[in-house]
C-alpha positions, 0 to 999 in steps of 0.5 A: 128465885129472884124476888121482885124487890131484887129485880127493881134494885138490879134494874136501878143498878143497871141504869146507874152504870149505863145511863150517860152523865150528859144528854142532849135533846135537839129538834126542829119542831116549834112545839115544846122547844123549851125541853131542847138542850143539855141535861145533866144526870142526877139522882133523887132521894130514892136513888132513881136517876133523872136528868135536869136541863141546864138553865139558859136565857129566859128559861126560868123554870126547870126541865126534867127527864126521868123514868115513869112507868119504865118510859123516859119522859120530860116534864117541868115537875120532877116525876110529874104524871104528864109529859111533853116529850116521851120515848114510847119504848119501855125499859130503855137503859138511857134516853139516848138509846131510845130509837131515833125518830120515835119520840112523841112530842105533845101526843104525836110522833116527832121524827125531828127529835134526836136524843144523844149522849154527851153534852150539846155543842156549845153555841154562841147564841149572841153574835157580836158585831164590830161595825161602827155603822150598819147600812141596809139596802133593798130591804123594803117593800111597797109599805115599808121603805123607811128601814133602808139606810144608815144605822149608827152604833149606840155608844157603849152598847153591844149590837145596838144601832140606831136610825131615827126611832129605829133600833137594829139589834140582835134579839136573844129570845127570837135568835134573830136580827130585828129592827124595833122601836125599843131595845129588845135584846134581852127581852124574854117576850117575842118582840114586835119588829119592822124587820127580821132576819135569821141569816147567819151572814149578818153574824159573821160581818167584819168591817169592810164587808159591803153589799153582802146579800142576806135573806129576810123573813120580814117585811115580805117582799112580794109583787113588784118587790119580789126581785129585790135582794136585801144587802147589808154593809159593815162600815167603820165610817159614814158612807158617801152621799151617793152610797147613802142615797142608793141605800135609801132608794126603795123603788119597785123592780118593775116601773112603767113610767108614762112615755111621751111621744111629743117631739117638742114640749112648750111650757107657758107658766103664768108668772114666777117661771124663773126663765123656764118658759119656752120650747123643750126639744126631746133628747131621750124618753121623757126627757126634754131640754131647753138650754140649762133646763130639763122637762122630765118625769121624776120616777120616784116622785111620780110627777113631772118637773122642770130641773137643771139636771137629768133627775128622772131616776134620782132616788133616795133621800132627796128629790130634785130641785124643781122649778115646776112640779105637776102630778096632772095625769093628762100630761101622760096622754099628750100627743103631737099637736095637743095642748092642756092647761 
């Protein structure tokens, strides 16, 4: 008859010969993610097998995988009583043999958790760009248009680009590209940000890649900005003024400017008119001309102006050079024969 002590020793010997030297825990859950990663086999003073997780960025506490009551479980204390992840089956020789989809995470079955033999694939968690400049376009919404534009690489810094007080950078802890007002690359706290993208298209950018479509998670582009397609360019020299101006443009998708039905517009400015008084002939929608002067509706600014070029759709960093500006909404309703002051 085999004694109880002999059975325990035999089970331990079985584990020692069957259990794998490396274990990889992965999952898509956002709960107990600190326990995801690569574990290496070890034995305690009593010869019991356990696994300890390889330490990674911002993980300053150990994580363990071990047997308690003949079930594999994880804890940040070796042989602690509580668990974060638990295989519900007993007498499993190696944690990778626990049936897939059955692991319990924080008290509930988590079908996303997968425990496999051998080490996790090595992933480069910190992509590196060779761009001298990053150009963002169409990444704003009604409340945030200042993030579009040109970010210049900060000298002697990896993956850090600056525009005014904003820094475009890769946050290790959030595994995403963000724009923040401070250097959050090595921060272990989830950063505050004005822009965020986990699109791996950015990771693979090379110099010369222009207007690459990317997905962003913030800011939210809804309403009149829902049809915007954010783009990014990786450059080794500054863009042209036209390219920069286009990038800085943050007009919504659906614009309905007022439409004047007048055949002619007569302007009479009392003093300081620089020769722009007179009668303007209609040549296009919201565009009237008298000699070298144009009377028009400037869409981005939302006002009427007299200029020396067709600046109706001028957009971006600079507005038109105007000899007259008016936000008076009464102009919107002008009909043939009407006049307003």
